[in-house]
PDB file as gemmi writes it, atoms N, CA and C in Angstrom:
CRYST1    1.000    1.000    1.000  90.00  90.00  90.00 P 1                      
ATOM      1  N   UNK A   1      19.809   3.834   6.282  1.00  0.00           N  
ATOM      2  CA  UNK A   1      18.483   3.555   6.582  1.00  0.00           C  
ATOM      3  C   UNK A   1      17.550   4.696   6.407  1.00  0.00           C  
ATOM      4  N   UNK A   2      16.438   4.550   5.647  1.00  0.00           N  
ATOM      5  CA  UNK A   2      15.541   5.609   5.339  1.00  0.00           C  
ATOM      6  C   UNK A   2      14.622   5.921   6.627  1.00  0.00           C  
ATOM      7  N   UNK A   3      14.385   7.164   6.822  1.00  0.00           N  
ATOM      8  CA  UNK A   3      13.562   7.557   8.048  1.00  0.00           C  
ATOM      9  C   UNK A   3      12.091   7.066   7.640  1.00  0.00           C  
ATOM     10  N   UNK A   4      11.272   6.719   8.650  1.00  0.00           N  
ATOM     11  CA  UNK A   4       9.894   6.358   8.400  1.00  0.00           C  
ATOM     12  C   UNK A   4       9.148   7.470   7.891  1.00  0.00           C  
ATOM     13  N   UNK A   5       8.014   7.171   7.092  1.00  0.00           N  
ATOM     14  CA  UNK A   5       7.331   8.142   6.432  1.00  0.00           C  
ATOM     15  C   UNK A   5       5.883   8.151   6.923  1.00  0.00           C  
ATOM     16  N   UNK A   6       5.300   9.345   7.271  1.00  0.00           N  
ATOM     17  CA  UNK A   6       3.922   9.458   7.862  1.00  0.00           C  
ATOM     18  C   UNK A   6       3.220  10.361   6.891  1.00  0.00           C  
ATOM     19  N   UNK A   7       1.959   9.980   6.518  1.00  0.00           N  
ATOM     20  CA  UNK A   7       1.058  10.744   5.707  1.00  0.00           C  
ATOM     21  C   UNK A   7       0.071  11.472   6.653  1.00  0.00           C  
ATOM     22  N   UNK A   8      -0.246  12.701   6.350  1.00  0.00           N  
ATOM     23  CA  UNK A   8      -1.221  13.478   7.129  1.00  0.00           C  
ATOM     24  C   UNK A   8      -2.248  13.981   6.098  1.00  0.00           C  
ATOM     25  N   UNK A   9      -3.530  13.765   6.518  1.00  0.00           N  
ATOM     26  CA  UNK A   9      -4.654  14.357   5.772  1.00  0.00           C  
ATOM     27  C   UNK A   9      -5.250  15.359   6.729  1.00  0.00           C  
ATOM     28  N   UNK A  10      -5.367  16.641   6.281  1.00  0.00           N  
ATOM     29  CA  UNK A  10      -5.759  17.682   7.234  1.00  0.00           C  
ATOM     30  C   UNK A  10      -6.922  18.506   6.665  1.00  0.00           C  
ATOM     31  N   UNK A  11      -7.667  19.101   7.609  1.00  0.00           N  
ATOM     32  CA  UNK A  11      -8.812  19.941   7.262  1.00  0.00           C  
ATOM     33  C   UNK A  11      -8.341  21.416   7.389  1.00  0.00           C  
ATOM     34  N   UNK A  12      -7.577  21.783   6.474  1.00  0.00           N  
ATOM     35  CA  UNK A  12      -7.058  23.208   6.440  1.00  0.00           C  
ATOM     36  C   UNK A  12      -6.469  23.474   5.007  1.00  0.00           C  
ATOM     37  N   UNK A  13      -6.113  24.725   4.872  1.00  0.00           N  
ATOM     38  CA  UNK A  13      -5.482  25.177   3.617  1.00  0.00           C  
ATOM     39  C   UNK A  13      -4.038  24.785   3.562  1.00  0.00           C  
ATOM     40  N   UNK A  14      -3.359  24.976   2.488  1.00  0.00           N  
ATOM     41  CA  UNK A  14      -1.910  24.597   2.275  1.00  0.00           C  
ATOM     42  C   UNK A  14      -0.943  25.064   3.340  1.00  0.00           C  
ATOM     43  N   UNK A  15      -1.198  26.121   3.972  1.00  0.00           N  
ATOM     44  CA  UNK A  15      -0.290  26.621   5.035  1.00  0.00           C  
ATOM     45  C   UNK A  15      -1.094  26.818   6.354  1.00  0.00           C  
ATOM     46  N   UNK A  16      -2.148  26.100   6.417  1.00  0.00           N  
ATOM     47  CA  UNK A  16      -3.036  26.227   7.609  1.00  0.00           C  
ATOM     48  C   UNK A  16      -2.395  25.883   8.928  1.00  0.00           C  
ATOM     49  N   UNK A  17      -3.073  26.273  10.120  1.00  0.00           N  
ATOM     50  CA  UNK A  17      -2.568  25.994  11.385  1.00  0.00           C  
ATOM     51  C   UNK A  17      -2.444  24.555  11.688  1.00  0.00           C  
ATOM     52  N   UNK A  18      -3.439  23.723  11.233  1.00  0.00           N  
ATOM     53  CA  UNK A  18      -3.328  22.290  11.540  1.00  0.00           C  
ATOM     54  C   UNK A  18      -2.179  21.691  10.981  1.00  0.00           C  
ATOM     55  N   UNK A  19      -1.790  22.008   9.760  1.00  0.00           N  
ATOM     56  CA  UNK A  19      -0.577  21.510   9.054  1.00  0.00           C  
ATOM     57  C   UNK A  19       0.631  22.005   9.823  1.00  0.00           C  
ATOM     58  N   UNK A  20       0.748  23.220  10.157  1.00  0.00           N  
ATOM     59  CA  UNK A  20       1.970  23.756  10.849  1.00  0.00           C  
ATOM     60  C   UNK A  20       2.126  23.058  12.265  1.00  0.00           C  
ATOM     61  N   UNK A  21       0.979  22.996  13.007  1.00  0.00           N  
ATOM     62  CA  UNK A  21       1.101  22.411  14.337  1.00  0.00           C  
ATOM     63  C   UNK A  21       1.433  20.917  14.296  1.00  0.00           C  
ATOM     64  N   UNK A  22       0.797  20.171  13.454  1.00  0.00           N  
ATOM     65  CA  UNK A  22       0.990  18.776  13.380  1.00  0.00           C  
ATOM     66  C   UNK A  22       2.381  18.448  12.953  1.00  0.00           C  
ATOM     67  N   UNK A  23       2.928  19.042  11.887  1.00  0.00           N  
ATOM     68  CA  UNK A  23       4.213  18.823  11.450  1.00  0.00           C  
ATOM     69  C   UNK A  23       5.275  19.179  12.544  1.00  0.00           C  
ATOM     70  N   UNK A  24       5.056  20.354  13.225  1.00  0.00           N  
ATOM     71  CA  UNK A  24       5.917  20.769  14.284  1.00  0.00           C  
ATOM     72  C   UNK A  24       5.975  19.615  15.413  1.00  0.00           C  
ATOM     73  N   UNK A  25       4.787  19.126  15.852  1.00  0.00           N  
ATOM     74  CA  UNK A  25       4.733  18.136  16.933  1.00  0.00           C  
ATOM     75  C   UNK A  25       5.326  16.746  16.465  1.00  0.00           C  
ATOM     76  N   UNK A  26       5.159  16.524  15.209  1.00  0.00           N  
ATOM     77  CA  UNK A  26       5.791  15.287  14.732  1.00  0.00           C  
ATOM     78  C   UNK A  26       7.269  15.361  14.754  1.00  0.00           C  
ATOM     79  N   UNK A  27       7.836  16.433  14.340  1.00  0.00           N  
ATOM     80  CA  UNK A  27       9.283  16.645  14.389  1.00  0.00           C  
ATOM     81  C   UNK A  27       9.743  16.653  15.808  1.00  0.00           C  
ATOM     82  N   UNK A  28       8.983  17.080  16.781  1.00  0.00           N  
ATOM     83  CA  UNK A  28       9.465  17.110  18.138  1.00  0.00           C  
ATOM     84  C   UNK A  28       9.391  15.699  18.747  1.00  0.00           C  
ATOM     85  N   UNK A  29       8.362  14.939  18.361  1.00  0.00           N  
ATOM     86  CA  UNK A  29       8.104  13.573  18.878  1.00  0.00           C  
ATOM     87  C   UNK A  29       9.028  12.548  18.182  1.00  0.00           C  
ATOM     88  N   UNK A  30       9.194  12.621  16.868  1.00  0.00           N  
ATOM     89  CA  UNK A  30       9.990  11.780  16.170  1.00  0.00           C  
ATOM     90  C   UNK A  30      10.913  12.543  15.239  1.00  0.00           C  
ATOM     91  N   UNK A  31      12.020  13.053  15.676  1.00  0.00           N  
ATOM     92  CA  UNK A  31      12.949  13.837  14.776  1.00  0.00           C  
ATOM     93  C   UNK A  31      13.271  12.958  13.655  1.00  0.00           C  
ATOM     94  N   UNK A  32      13.398  13.626  12.571  1.00  0.00           N  
ATOM     95  CA  UNK A  32      13.801  12.971  11.230  1.00  0.00           C  
ATOM     96  C   UNK A  32      12.714  12.228  10.537  1.00  0.00           C  
ATOM     97  N   UNK A  33      11.560  12.034  11.206  1.00  0.00           N  
ATOM     98  CA  UNK A  33      10.506  11.359  10.419  1.00  0.00           C  
ATOM     99  C   UNK A  33      10.068  12.209   9.274  1.00  0.00           C  
ATOM    100  N   UNK A  34       9.882  11.546   8.085  1.00  0.00           N  
ATOM    101  CA  UNK A  34       9.471  12.269   6.941  1.00  0.00           C  
ATOM    102  C   UNK A  34       7.835  12.314   6.943  1.00  0.00           C  
ATOM    103  N   UNK A  35       7.415  13.527   6.671  1.00  0.00           N  
ATOM    104  CA  UNK A  35       5.966  13.687   6.712  1.00  0.00           C  
ATOM    105  C   UNK A  35       5.482  14.288   5.339  1.00  0.00           C  
ATOM    106  N   UNK A  36       4.470  13.662   4.821  1.00  0.00           N  
ATOM    107  CA  UNK A  36       3.801  14.210   3.639  1.00  0.00           C  
ATOM    108  C   UNK A  36       2.398  14.506   4.022  1.00  0.00           C  
ATOM    109  N   UNK A  37       2.173  15.833   3.942  1.00  0.00           N  
ATOM    110  CA  UNK A  37       0.782  16.408   4.277  1.00  0.00           C  
ATOM    111  C   UNK A  37      -0.008  16.754   3.071  1.00  0.00           C  
ATOM    112  N   UNK A  38      -1.296  16.362   3.108  1.00  0.00           N  
ATOM    113  CA  UNK A  38      -2.201  16.694   2.131  1.00  0.00           C  
ATOM    114  C   UNK A  38      -3.376  17.521   2.800  1.00  0.00           C  
ATOM    115  N   UNK A  39      -3.548  18.679   2.375  1.00  0.00           N  
ATOM    116  CA  UNK A  39      -4.548  19.602   2.943  1.00  0.00           C  
ATOM    117  C   UNK A  39      -5.787  19.602   2.025  1.00  0.00           C  
ATOM    118  N   UNK A  40      -7.024  19.306   2.726  1.00  0.00           N  
ATOM    119  CA  UNK A  40      -8.271  19.353   1.883  1.00  0.00           C  
ATOM    120  C   UNK A  40      -9.152  20.440   2.175  1.00  0.00           C  
ATOM    121  N   UNK A  41      -8.691  21.614   2.753  1.00  0.00           N  
ATOM    122  CA  UNK A  41      -9.364  22.819   2.884  1.00  0.00           C  
ATOM    123  C   UNK A  41     -10.490  22.817   3.865  1.00  0.00           C  
ATOM    124  N   UNK A  42     -11.476  21.859   3.827  1.00  0.00           N  
ATOM    125  CA  UNK A  42     -12.661  21.907   4.722  1.00  0.00           C  
ATOM    126  C   UNK A  42     -13.029  20.472   5.051  1.00  0.00           C  
ATOM    127  N   UNK A  43     -13.995  20.442   5.991  1.00  0.00           N  
ATOM    128  CA  UNK A  43     -14.537  19.100   6.363  1.00  0.00           C  
ATOM    129  C   UNK A  43     -15.211  18.470   5.282  1.00  0.00           C  
ATOM    130  N   UNK A  44     -16.054  19.074   4.506  1.00  0.00           N  
ATOM    131  CA  UNK A  44     -16.770  18.359   3.441  1.00  0.00           C  
ATOM    132  C   UNK A  44     -15.829  17.665   2.525  1.00  0.00           C  
ATOM    133  N   UNK A  45     -14.760  18.386   2.039  1.00  0.00           N  
ATOM    134  CA  UNK A  45     -13.704  17.730   1.221  1.00  0.00           C  
ATOM    135  C   UNK A  45     -13.021  16.602   1.883  1.00  0.00           C  
ATOM    136  N   UNK A  46     -12.711  16.820   3.106  1.00  0.00           N  
ATOM    137  CA  UNK A  46     -11.956  15.770   3.881  1.00  0.00           C  
ATOM    138  C   UNK A  46     -12.811  14.554   4.086  1.00  0.00           C  
ATOM    139  N   UNK A  47     -13.997  14.728   4.369  1.00  0.00           N  
ATOM    140  CA  UNK A  47     -14.933  13.465   4.509  1.00  0.00           C  
ATOM    141  C   UNK A  47     -15.095  12.791   3.167  1.00  0.00           C  
ATOM    142  N   UNK A  48     -15.266  13.549   2.132  1.00  0.00           N  
ATOM    143  CA  UNK A  48     -15.512  12.963   0.731  1.00  0.00           C  
ATOM    144  C   UNK A  48     -14.238  12.340   0.104  1.00  0.00           C  
ATOM    145  N   UNK A  49     -13.046  12.927   0.368  1.00  0.00           N  
ATOM    146  CA  UNK A  49     -11.813  12.582  -0.406  1.00  0.00           C  
ATOM    147  C   UNK A  49     -10.782  11.862   0.384  1.00  0.00           C  
ATOM    148  N   UNK A  50     -10.982  11.702   1.725  1.00  0.00           N  
ATOM    149  CA  UNK A  50      -9.934  11.068   2.606  1.00  0.00           C  
ATOM    150  C   UNK A  50      -9.565   9.654   2.175  1.00  0.00           C  
ATOM    151  N   UNK A  51     -10.489   8.859   1.702  1.00  0.00           N  
ATOM    152  CA  UNK A  51     -10.142   7.443   1.282  1.00  0.00           C  
ATOM    153  C   UNK A  51      -9.145   7.449   0.155  1.00  0.00           C  
ATOM    154  N   UNK A  52      -9.528   8.165  -0.923  1.00  0.00           N  
ATOM    155  CA  UNK A  52      -8.651   8.103  -2.088  1.00  0.00           C  
ATOM    156  C   UNK A  52      -7.276   8.831  -1.804  1.00  0.00           C  
ATOM    157  N   UNK A  53      -7.246   9.811  -1.033  1.00  0.00           N  
ATOM    158  CA  UNK A  53      -6.010  10.506  -0.644  1.00  0.00           C  
ATOM    159  C   UNK A  53      -5.143   9.587   0.231  1.00  0.00           C  
ATOM    160  N   UNK A  54      -5.765   8.951   1.156  1.00  0.00           N  
ATOM    161  CA  UNK A  54      -4.992   7.973   2.029  1.00  0.00           C  
ATOM    162  C   UNK A  54      -4.445   6.805   1.202  1.00  0.00           C  
ATOM    163  N   UNK A  55      -5.222   6.333   0.244  1.00  0.00           N  
ATOM    164  CA  UNK A  55      -4.666   5.305  -0.646  1.00  0.00           C  
ATOM    165  C   UNK A  55      -3.493   5.728  -1.432  1.00  0.00           C  
ATOM    166  N   UNK A  56      -3.597   6.971  -1.967  1.00  0.00           N  
ATOM    167  CA  UNK A  56      -2.393   7.501  -2.687  1.00  0.00           C  
ATOM    168  C   UNK A  56      -1.203   7.690  -1.870  1.00  0.00           C  
ATOM    169  N   UNK A  57      -1.401   8.185  -0.599  1.00  0.00           N  
ATOM    170  CA  UNK A  57      -0.237   8.460   0.292  1.00  0.00           C  
ATOM    171  C   UNK A  57       0.404   7.075   0.614  1.00  0.00           C  
ATOM    172  N   UNK A  58      -0.373   6.052   0.849  1.00  0.00           N  
ATOM    173  CA  UNK A  58       0.142   4.753   1.160  1.00  0.00           C  
ATOM    174  C   UNK A  58       0.881   4.172  -0.089  1.00  0.00           C  
ATOM    175  N   UNK A  59       0.350   4.319  -1.225  1.00  0.00           N  
ATOM    176  CA  UNK A  59       0.951   3.848  -2.526  1.00  0.00           C  
ATOM    177  C   UNK A  59       2.292   4.530  -2.804  1.00  0.00           C  
ATOM    178  N   UNK A  60       2.304   5.884  -2.328  1.00  0.00           N  
ATOM    179  CA  UNK A  60       3.572   6.653  -2.591  1.00  0.00           C  
ATOM    180  C   UNK A  60       4.574   6.432  -1.504  1.00  0.00           C  
ATOM    181  N   UNK A  61       4.340   5.454  -0.614  1.00  0.00           N  
ATOM    182  CA  UNK A  61       5.481   5.017   0.350  1.00  0.00           C  
ATOM    183  C   UNK A  61       5.203   5.501   1.839  1.00  0.00           C  
ATOM    184  N   UNK A  62       4.144   6.193   2.105  1.00  0.00           N  
ATOM    185  CA  UNK A  62       3.878   6.401   3.583  1.00  0.00           C  
ATOM    186  C   UNK A  62       3.568   5.043   4.267  1.00  0.00           C  
ATOM    187  N   UNK A  63       4.192   4.960   5.435  1.00  0.00           N  
ATOM    188  CA  UNK A  63       3.858   3.722   6.252  1.00  0.00           C  
ATOM    189  C   UNK A  63       2.402   3.736   6.914  1.00  0.00           C  
ATOM    190  N   UNK A  64       1.966   4.875   7.270  1.00  0.00           N  
ATOM    191  CA  UNK A  64       0.668   5.105   7.791  1.00  0.00           C  
ATOM    192  C   UNK A  64       0.244   6.510   7.597  1.00  0.00           C  
ATOM    193  N   UNK A  65      -1.140   6.629   7.791  1.00  0.00           N  
ATOM    194  CA  UNK A  65      -1.722   7.920   7.409  1.00  0.00           C  
ATOM    195  C   UNK A  65      -2.610   8.326   8.654  1.00  0.00           C  
ATOM    196  N   UNK A  66      -2.492   9.561   9.055  1.00  0.00           N  
ATOM    197  CA  UNK A  66      -3.298  10.073  10.072  1.00  0.00           C  
ATOM    198  C   UNK A  66      -4.262  11.090   9.458  1.00  0.00           C  
ATOM    199  N   UNK A  67      -5.477  11.078   9.867  1.00  0.00           N  
ATOM    200  CA  UNK A  67      -6.481  12.034   9.411  1.00  0.00           C  
ATOM    201  C   UNK A  67      -6.923  12.902  10.605  1.00  0.00           C  
ATOM    202  N   UNK A  68      -6.800  14.280  10.332  1.00  0.00           N  
ATOM    203  CA  UNK A  68      -6.986  15.217  11.461  1.00  0.00           C  
ATOM    204  C   UNK A  68      -7.996  16.174  10.933  1.00  0.00           C  
ATOM    205  N   UNK A  69      -9.078  16.353  11.761  1.00  0.00           N  
ATOM    206  CA  UNK A  69     -10.160  17.261  11.509  1.00  0.00           C  
ATOM    207  C   UNK A  69     -10.736  17.891  12.693  1.00  0.00           C  
ATOM    208  N   UNK A  70     -11.338  19.018  12.696  1.00  0.00           N  
ATOM    209  CA  UNK A  70     -11.901  19.716  13.834  1.00  0.00           C  
ATOM    210  C   UNK A  70     -13.366  19.159  14.123  1.00  0.00           C  
ATOM    211  N   UNK A  71     -13.736  19.048  15.357  1.00  0.00           N  
ATOM    212  CA  UNK A  71     -15.052  18.620  15.651  1.00  0.00           C  
ATOM    213  C   UNK A  71     -15.986  19.792  15.411  1.00  0.00           C  
ATOM    214  N   UNK A  72     -15.552  20.924  15.947  1.00  0.00           N  
ATOM    215  CA  UNK A  72     -16.419  22.126  15.786  1.00  0.00           C  
ATOM    216  C   UNK A  72     -15.782  23.121  14.777  1.00  0.00           C  
ATOM    217  N   UNK A  73     -16.538  23.822  14.031  1.00  0.00           N  
ATOM    218  CA  UNK A  73     -15.972  24.855  13.185  1.00  0.00           C  
ATOM    219  C   UNK A  73     -15.464  26.021  13.864  1.00  0.00           C  
ATOM    220  N   UNK A  74     -14.692  26.871  13.343  1.00  0.00           N  
ATOM    221  CA  UNK A  74     -14.128  28.043  13.955  1.00  0.00           C  
ATOM    222  C   UNK A  74     -15.272  29.123  14.180  1.00  0.00           C  
ATOM    223  N   UNK A  75     -16.312  29.091  13.385  1.00  0.00           N  
ATOM    224  CA  UNK A  75     -17.424  30.084  13.617  1.00  0.00           C  
ATOM    225  C   UNK A  75     -18.424  29.584  14.548  1.00  0.00           C  
ATOM    226  N   UNK A  76     -18.796  30.366  15.517  1.00  0.00           N  
ATOM    227  CA  UNK A  76     -19.790  29.906  16.575  1.00  0.00           C  
ATOM    228  C   UNK A  76     -21.264  29.943  16.196  1.00  0.00           C  
ATOM    229  N   UNK A  77     -21.728  30.522  15.101  1.00  0.00           N  
ATOM    230  CA  UNK A  77     -23.031  30.613  14.692  1.00  0.00           C  
ATOM    231  C   UNK A  77     -23.555  29.470  13.857  1.00  0.00           C  
ATOM    232  N   UNK A  78     -22.779  28.403  13.746  1.00  0.00           N  
ATOM    233  CA  UNK A  78     -23.146  27.303  12.934  1.00  0.00           C  
ATOM    234  C   UNK A  78     -24.357  26.567  13.574  1.00  0.00           C  
ATOM    235  N   UNK A  79     -25.442  26.377  12.756  1.00  0.00           N  
ATOM    236  CA  UNK A  79     -26.564  25.733  13.325  1.00  0.00           C  
ATOM    237  C   UNK A  79     -26.622  24.240  13.439  1.00  0.00           C  
ATOM    238  N   UNK A  80     -25.902  23.576  12.464  1.00  0.00           N  
ATOM    239  CA  UNK A  80     -25.920  22.084  12.502  1.00  0.00           C  
ATOM    240  C   UNK A  80     -24.828  21.680  13.452  1.00  0.00           C  
ATOM    241  N   UNK A  81     -25.146  20.672  14.188  1.00  0.00           N  
ATOM    242  CA  UNK A  81     -24.181  20.227  15.234  1.00  0.00           C  
ATOM    243  C   UNK A  81     -23.373  19.062  14.697  1.00  0.00           C  
ATOM    244  N   UNK A  82     -22.024  19.102  14.598  1.00  0.00           N  
ATOM    245  CA  UNK A  82     -21.203  18.080  14.162  1.00  0.00           C  
ATOM    246  C   UNK A  82     -21.264  16.826  15.228  1.00  0.00           C  
ATOM    247  N   UNK A  83     -21.030  15.695  14.617  1.00  0.00           N  
ATOM    248  CA  UNK A  83     -21.110  14.560  15.449  1.00  0.00           C  
ATOM    249  C   UNK A  83     -19.888  13.589  15.064  1.00  0.00           C  
ATOM    250  N   UNK A  84     -19.000  13.375  16.016  1.00  0.00           N  
ATOM    251  CA  UNK A  84     -17.849  12.619  15.831  1.00  0.00           C  
ATOM    252  C   UNK A  84     -18.166  11.250  15.321  1.00  0.00           C  
ATOM    253  N   UNK A  85     -19.238  10.564  15.855  1.00  0.00           N  
ATOM    254  CA  UNK A  85     -19.537   9.305  15.473  1.00  0.00           C  
ATOM    255  C   UNK A  85     -19.886   9.250  13.930  1.00  0.00           C  
ATOM    256  N   UNK A  86     -20.762  10.033  13.591  1.00  0.00           N  
ATOM    257  CA  UNK A  86     -21.318  10.214  12.180  1.00  0.00           C  
ATOM    258  C   UNK A  86     -20.166  10.407  11.231  1.00  0.00           C  
ATOM    259  N   UNK A  87     -19.183  11.397  11.656  1.00  0.00           N  
ATOM    260  CA  UNK A  87     -18.162  11.755  10.765  1.00  0.00           C  
ATOM    261  C   UNK A  87     -17.120  10.561  10.694  1.00  0.00           C  
ATOM    262  N   UNK A  88     -16.973   9.839  11.860  1.00  0.00           N  
ATOM    263  CA  UNK A  88     -16.063   8.681  11.818  1.00  0.00           C  
ATOM    264  C   UNK A  88     -16.560   7.554  10.903  1.00  0.00           C  
ATOM    265  N   UNK A  89     -17.799   7.338  10.994  1.00  0.00           N  
ATOM    266  CA  UNK A  89     -18.487   6.308  10.147  1.00  0.00           C  
ATOM    267  C   UNK A  89     -18.340   6.680   8.719  1.00  0.00           C  
ATOM    268  N   UNK A  90     -18.514   8.015   8.339  1.00  0.00           N  
ATOM    269  CA  UNK A  90     -18.303   8.332   6.974  1.00  0.00           C  
ATOM    270  C   UNK A  90     -16.837   8.129   6.521  1.00  0.00           C  
ATOM    271  N   UNK A  91     -15.907   8.610   7.383  1.00  0.00           N  
ATOM    272  CA  UNK A  91     -14.491   8.344   7.005  1.00  0.00           C  
ATOM    273  C   UNK A  91     -14.106   6.846   6.851  1.00  0.00           C  
ATOM    274  N   UNK A  92     -14.661   6.035   7.741  1.00  0.00           N  
ATOM    275  CA  UNK A  92     -14.368   4.558   7.632  1.00  0.00           C  
ATOM    276  C   UNK A  92     -14.894   4.020   6.356  1.00  0.00           C  
ATOM    277  N   UNK A  93     -16.053   4.493   5.959  1.00  0.00           N  
ATOM    278  CA  UNK A  93     -16.749   4.076   4.821  1.00  0.00           C  
ATOM    279  C   UNK A  93     -15.876   4.467   3.536  1.00  0.00           C  
ATOM    280  N   UNK A  94     -15.391   5.658   3.581  1.00  0.00           N  
ATOM    281  CA  UNK A  94     -14.555   6.176   2.448  1.00  0.00           C  
ATOM    282  C   UNK A  94     -13.301   5.462   2.332  1.00  0.00           C  
ATOM    283  N   UNK A  95     -12.710   5.132   3.512  1.00  0.00           N  
ATOM    284  CA  UNK A  95     -11.487   4.355   3.560  1.00  0.00           C  
ATOM    285  C   UNK A  95     -11.569   2.989   2.956  1.00  0.00           C  
ATOM    286  N   UNK A  96     -12.761   2.328   3.342  1.00  0.00           N  
ATOM    287  CA  UNK A  96     -13.108   0.943   2.832  1.00  0.00           C  
ATOM    288  C   UNK A  96     -13.251   1.036   1.349  1.00  0.00           C  
ATOM    289  N   UNK A  97     -13.983   1.936   0.892  1.00  0.00           N  
ATOM    290  CA  UNK A  97     -14.311   2.081  -0.607  1.00  0.00           C  
ATOM    291  C   UNK A  97     -12.903   2.111  -1.300  1.00  0.00           C  
ATOM    292  N   UNK A  98     -11.881   2.799  -0.682  1.00  0.00           N  
ATOM    293  CA  UNK A  98     -10.612   2.915  -1.332  1.00  0.00           C  
ATOM    294  C   UNK A  98      -9.604   1.805  -1.050  1.00  0.00           C  
ATOM    295  N   UNK A  99     -10.064   0.833  -0.284  1.00  0.00           N  
ATOM    296  CA  UNK A  99      -9.340  -0.355   0.025  1.00  0.00           C  
ATOM    297  C   UNK A  99      -8.224  -0.115   1.077  1.00  0.00           C  
ATOM    298  N   UNK A 100      -8.422   0.891   1.968  1.00  0.00           N  
ATOM    299  CA  UNK A 100      -7.460   1.243   2.863  1.00  0.00           C  
ATOM    300  C   UNK A 100      -7.919   0.712   4.215  1.00  0.00           C  
ATOM    301  N   UNK A 101      -7.147  -0.060   4.943  1.00  0.00           N  
ATOM    302  CA  UNK A 101      -7.511  -0.567   6.279  1.00  0.00           C  
ATOM    303  C   UNK A 101      -7.378   0.483   7.312  1.00  0.00           C  
ATOM    304  N   UNK A 102      -8.357   0.484   8.188  1.00  0.00           N  
ATOM    305  CA  UNK A 102      -8.485   1.559   9.226  1.00  0.00           C  
ATOM    306  C   UNK A 102      -8.089   0.838  10.639  1.00  0.00           C  
ATOM    307  N   UNK A 103      -7.447   1.611  11.486  1.00  0.00           N  
ATOM    308  CA  UNK A 103      -7.178   1.106  12.784  1.00  0.00           C  
ATOM    309  C   UNK A 103      -8.062   1.847  13.803  1.00  0.00           C  
TER     310      UNK A 103                                                      
END                                                                             
């Protein structure tokens, strides 16, 4: 029997902390689960590209996809205030455009 497969879309670089932490936690919670991570470097890329990346991960055999991003940036002097609601609406729109159902 093949282990379940989970796709991750992350707001970090290829070896970023989010990727390392999420993969570590998944291994602890579900030992043997196959994880395919896609890192999109920053929030702008994540918000723009998450729909098409999620569609590709599902097409490639992932049973589901989690999208992980930070509400606040690492730097404290940012003047624009992030909004979870606005970001969520944009992500849902991108997923719908790509034909990916969201839960």
